[in-house]
C-alpha positions in Angstrom: 116.6 206.9 201.8 116.2 209.6 204.3 113.7 212.4 203.8 114.6 216.0 202.9 113.6 217.1 206.4 116.2 214.7 207.9 118.9 216.2 205.7 117.9 219.7 206.6 118.1 218.8 210.3 121.6 217.3 209.8 122.8 220.5 207.9 121.3 222.8 210.6 123.1 220.8 213.4 126.4 221.0 211.5 125.9 224.7 211.0 125.3 225.2 214.7 128.5 223.3 215.5 130.5 225.3 213.0 129.1 228.6 214.3 129.9 227.6 217.9 133.5 226.7 217.0 134.1 229.9 214.9 132.6 232.0 217.7 135.0 230.6 220.2 138.0 231.1 217.9 137.1 234.7 217.0 138.9 237.4 218.9 137.0 240.4 217.4 134.1 241.5 219.6 131.7 242.7 216.8 132.4 239.5 214.8 131.8 237.4 217.9 128.5 239.1 218.3 127.5 238.4 214.7 128.3 234.7 215.1 126.5 234.6 218.4 123.4 236.2 216.8 123.5 233.8 213.9 123.8 230.9 216.3 120.9 232.0 218.4 118.8 232.7 215.3 119.5 229.3 213.8 118.8 227.6 217.1 115.5 229.5 217.4 114.5 228.3 214.0 115.4 224.8 214.8 113.4 224.9 218.1 110.4 226.4 216.3 110.6 223.7 213.6 110.8 221.0 216.3 107.8 222.5 218.0 105.8 222.4 214.8 106.5 218.7 214.4 105.9 217.8 218.0 103.2 220.0 219.5 100.3 219.4 217.1 100.4 215.7 217.6 100.7 216.1 221.4 97.8 218.6 221.6 95.6 216.4 219.4 96.5 213.3 221.4 95.7 215.1 224.6 92.3 216.3 223.4 91.2 213.1 221.8 92.5 210.7 224.5 91.7 212.4 227.7 88.3 214.1 226.9 86.0 211.3 226.0 83.0 213.5 226.4 83.8 215.1 223.1 83.3 211.8 221.4 80.1 210.8 223.3 78.1 214.0 223.0 75.6 213.8 220.2 73.7 217.0 219.2 70.1 216.6 220.5 68.6 219.3 218.4 69.4 217.8 215.0 67.2 215.1 213.6 68.2 213.2 210.5 65.6 211.9 208.2 
């Protein structure tokens, strides 16, 4: 069974498609602007959500894989007994 996050992604993509079609079919300028704003807002939320999934893992991977000196430095001033 797919996770709730997957279902939310599918719903958001469907909403983007619906907003794009309705915006194209609309003839009224103010209504077209409303649909365009809603489309851009939803797209922005989707991109931000994608970034929160992707970026933390990429940043951590970069830090821990390419900077080996962070793993090899041992504090010299601390003595454990």
